[in-house]
C-alpha positions in Angstrom: 27.8 -5.4 4.4 24.3 -3.7 4.6 23.5 -0.1 4.0 24.3 2.6 6.6 20.5 3.4 6.5 20.0 0.3 8.7 21.4 0.4 12.2 23.1 -2.5 13.9 20.2 -3.4 16.1 17.8 -3.8 13.2 20.3 -6.0 11.3 21.1 -8.1 14.3 17.4 -8.8 14.9 16.8 -9.7 11.3 20.0 -11.5 10.3 22.5 -11.8 13.2 26.0 -12.9 12.5 26.2 -16.7 12.0 22.4 -17.1 11.4 20.9 -18.8 8.4 19.9 -15.5 6.9 23.4 -14.2 7.5 24.8 -16.9 5.2 22.0 -16.2 2.6 23.2 -12.6 2.6 26.8 -13.6 2.4 26.2 -15.2 -1.0 23.9 -12.4 -2.3 25.5 -10.1 -4.9 26.8 -7.0 -3.2 24.6 -4.7 -5.3 21.5 -6.6 -4.1 22.5 -7.2 -0.5 21.0 -4.0 1.0 17.6 -4.7 -0.6 17.5 -8.3 0.7 18.6 -7.1 4.1 15.8 -4.6 4.1 13.3 -7.3 3.4 14.6 -9.3 6.3 14.4 -6.3 8.6 10.8 -5.6 7.6 9.8 -9.2 8.1 11.5 -9.3 11.5 9.9 -6.1 12.7 6.4 -7.1 11.6 6.8 -10.5 13.3 8.0 -8.9 16.5 5.0 -6.5 16.4 2.6 -9.5 16.4 4.5 -11.1 19.4 4.1 -8.1 21.7 2.6 -9.0 25.0 0.5 -5.8 24.9 -2.2 -6.2 22.2 -2.9 -2.5 21.9 0.8 -1.9 21.2 0.9 -4.7 18.7 -2.2 -3.4 16.9 -0.7 0.1 16.8 2.6 -1.2 15.4 0.9 -3.3 12.8 -1.3 -0.4 11.7 1.8 1.8 11.3 3.4 -0.9 9.1 0.2 -1.2 7.1 0.4 2.5 6.4 4.2 2.4 5.8 3.7 -0.3 3.1 1.3 2.1 1.4 3.8 4.9 1.7 6.4 2.7 0.2 4.2 1.9 -2.8 3.4 5.7 -3.2 7.1 6.7 -2.9 6.9 8.3 0.5 8.5 5.7 2.8 9.8 6.7 6.3 11.4 3.5 7.7 15.1 3.0 6.7 14.3 -0.5 5.3 11.4 0.7 3.2 13.4 3.7 2.0 16.1 1.3 0.7 13.4 -0.6 -1.2 11.8 2.6 -2.5 15.1 3.8 -3.9 15.4 0.7 -6.2 15.3 2.1 -9.7 14.8 -1.3 -11.4 11.8 -2.6 -9.3 8.2 -1.4 -9.7 7.2 -0.2 -6.3 3.8 -1.7 -6.7 5.4 -5.1 -6.2 6.0 -4.2 -2.6 2.2 -4.1 -2.0 2.8 -7.9 -1.5 4.2 -6.9 2.0 0.5 -6.5 3.1 0.5 -10.3 3.2 2.9 -10.2 6.1 0.5 -7.9 7.9 -2.3 -10.4 7.3 -0.1 -13.2 8.7 0.8 -11.1 11.7 -2.9 -10.4 12.4 -3.4 -14.1 12.4 -0.6 -14.6 14.8 -1.9 -11.9 17.1 -5.3 -13.5 17.1 -3.7 -16.9 18.0 -5.4 -18.5 15.1 -5.3 -22.3 14.7 -5.4 -24.3 11.5 -7.7 -27.3 10.9 -5.6 -29.0 8.3 -2.4 -28.8 6.2 -4.2 -26.8 3.5 -5.1 -24.0 5.9 -1.6 -24.0 7.5 -0.1 -23.8 4.0 -2.2 -20.7 3.2 -0.9 -19.0 6.3 2.7 -20.1 5.6 2.5 -18.8 2.0 1.8 -15.3 3.5 4.2 -15.5 6.5 7.0 -17.3 4.8 6.5 -17.2 1.1 5.9 -13.4 0.6 9.5 -12.4 1.6 11.0 -15.0 -0.6 8.8 -13.9 -3.6 10.1 -10.3 -3.1 13.7 -11.5 -2.9 13.2 -13.2 -6.3 11.7 -9.9 -7.7 14.5 -7.8 -6.2 17.2 -10.2 -7.4 15.9 -10.3 -11.0 15.2 -6.6 -11.3 12.8 -7.1 -14.2 9.8 -9.3 -15.2 9.7 -12.4 -13.1 8.4 -15.7 -14.7 5.6 -17.5 -12.8 7.7 -20.6 -12.2 10.3 -18.5 -10.3 7.6 -16.8 -8.1 6.0 -20.2 -7.4 9.3 -21.8 -6.5 10.2 -18.9 -4.2 6.9 -19.0 -2.4 7.0 -22.8 -2.1 10.5 -22.7 -0.6 9.3 -19.9 1.7 6.5 -22.1 2.9 9.0 -24.9 3.7 11.3 -22.4 5.6 8.4 -21.1 7.7 7.2 -24.6 8.6 10.7 -25.8 9.5 10.8 -22.9 11.9 7.5 -24.1 13.4 8.8 -27.5 14.0 12.0 -26.2 15.6 10.1 -23.8 17.8 7.0 -25.9 18.5 7.5 -26.0 22.3 8.2 -22.3 22.7 5.3 -21.4 20.4 2.9 -23.6 22.4 4.2 -22.1 25.6 3.4 -18.6 24.3 -0.1 -19.7 23.1 0.7 -20.2 19.4 -0.4 -23.5 17.8 0.6 -24.1 14.2 0.4 -27.8 13.8 -2.8 -28.8 12.0 -5.6 -29.7 14.5 -6.6 -32.7 12.4 -3.1 -34.2 12.9 -3.1 -33.4 16.7 -6.5 -35.0 17.1 -5.5 -38.1 15.1 -2.5 -38.7 17.4 -4.2 -37.5 20.6 -1.8 -34.6 21.2 -2.8 -31.6 23.2 -1.2 -28.2 23.5 -0.1 -29.2 27.0 1.8 -32.2 25.5 3.6 -29.7 23.2 4.5 -27.5 26.2 5.9 -30.5 28.2 9.6 -30.8 28.9 9.7 -34.2 27.3 8.6 -35.4 23.9 6.0 -38.2 24.1 5.7 -40.9 21.5 2.5 -39.3 20.2 4.2 -35.9 19.9 7.2 -37.5 18.1 4.9 -39.2 15.6 3.1 -35.9 15.0 6.4 -34.1 14.4 7.7 -36.9 12.2 4.7 -36.5 9.9 5.0 -32.7 9.9 8.6 -33.0 8.8 7.6 -35.4 6.0 5.0 -32.9 4.8 7.5 -30.0 4.9 10.5 -31.6 3.2 9.2 -31.5 -0.4 8.8 -27.7 -0.2 12.4 -27.3 0.7 13.7 -29.2 -2.3 14.9 -26.9 -5.1 12.5 -27.4 -8.0 15.4 -27.6 -10.5 13.3 -29.0 -13.3 11.1 -25.9 -13.4 13.9 -23.3 -13.2 16.4 -22.1 -15.8 20.1 -21.6 -14.6 19.4 -17.8 -14.6 16.4 -18.2 -12.4 18.3 -20.4 -10.0 21.0 -17.7 -9.8 18.4 -15.1 -9.0 16.9 -17.4 -6.3 20.3 -18.0 -4.7 19.5 -16.5 -1.3 16.2 -18.4 -1.2 17.8 -21.7 -2.2 20.5 -21.3 0.5 17.9 -20.7 3.2 15.8 -23.6 2.0 18.8 -25.9 1.9 19.8 -24.8 5.4 16.3 -25.4 6.8 16.2 -28.8 5.1 19.4 -29.7 6.8 18.0 -28.4 10.1 15.0 -30.8 9.7 17.5 -33.6 9.2 19.3 -32.6 12.4 16.0 -32.5 14.3 15.1 -35.9 13.1 18.6 -37.2 14.0 18.0 -35.9 17.6 14.8 -38.0 17.7 12.8 -34.7 17.7 14.0 -33.6 21.1 12.8 -30.0 20.6 11.5 -29.9 24.2 14.8 -29.5 26.0 16.8 -27.5 23.5 16.6 -25.3 20.5 18.2 -27.4 17.8 20.5 -25.5 15.5 23.1 -26.4 12.8 26.7 -26.4 14.0 29.3 -23.7 13.3 30.9 -25.8 10.6 27.8 -27.5 9.2 26.1 -24.2 8.5 28.7 -22.4 6.4 29.5 -25.7 4.6 25.9 -26.3 3.7 25.4 -22.7 2.6 28.5 -22.8 0.4 27.4 -26.0 -1.3 23.9 -24.6 -1.9 25.4 -21.4 -3.3 27.5 -23.4 -5.8 24.5 -25.4 -6.9 22.5 -22.3 -7.5 25.1 -20.9 -9.8 
């Protein structure tokens, strides 16, 4: 499916078989699939860099990616994924400067930054989750992109990223990353130790319930603001957003028991949901 420039290990880290991203790629037009895969690979490698246990190694890797994004913009890319993007004849390479937003988000992760309120978290999520979805919209359209389409892509990316936070809240807390807004935690009396616990307390459940409610609107496809053509261009983004919305429903249905298991969609539910989302996108 993807280009031979990308090796199996890179693809398997970014969009392993059966993952949500795998199904987003499955319904991506073949001529665009390499480029979307490349964006997933870059996102995965930058995120992995920020999660390195050795901060010196993490900073070195992130600095390399910072320089590589500049090389991509200047038509001198070295990484297989950036070379795929650089070879796109119908996309202005300057658009890929947006990838620097991923570096900013990764620096925030490496510094273990916390977020006082939903507005601050949203700003981080727009960088960490919205950037890649914006670039997918640009790659898919291969031409001028209307503002509503970019706004919709970023908004769905925010929802996707925050759905990941809810699913991974215990693992993130265990590794020292705290994304839930501090104001919400203080209001419900929840500490990071509560999030690390092997059981979900009533207060943690109330916090996660509220966080899901805040996230769901971003995962709804803003159909009123998009033309049929724009929805078709956003198909991979819409599929991912729909899958993550379904994931939040599954988490709520399990009474937010994210402490004892990593909740995922089932082997039938995932392809069925992706297929329906692809059809609705046109």
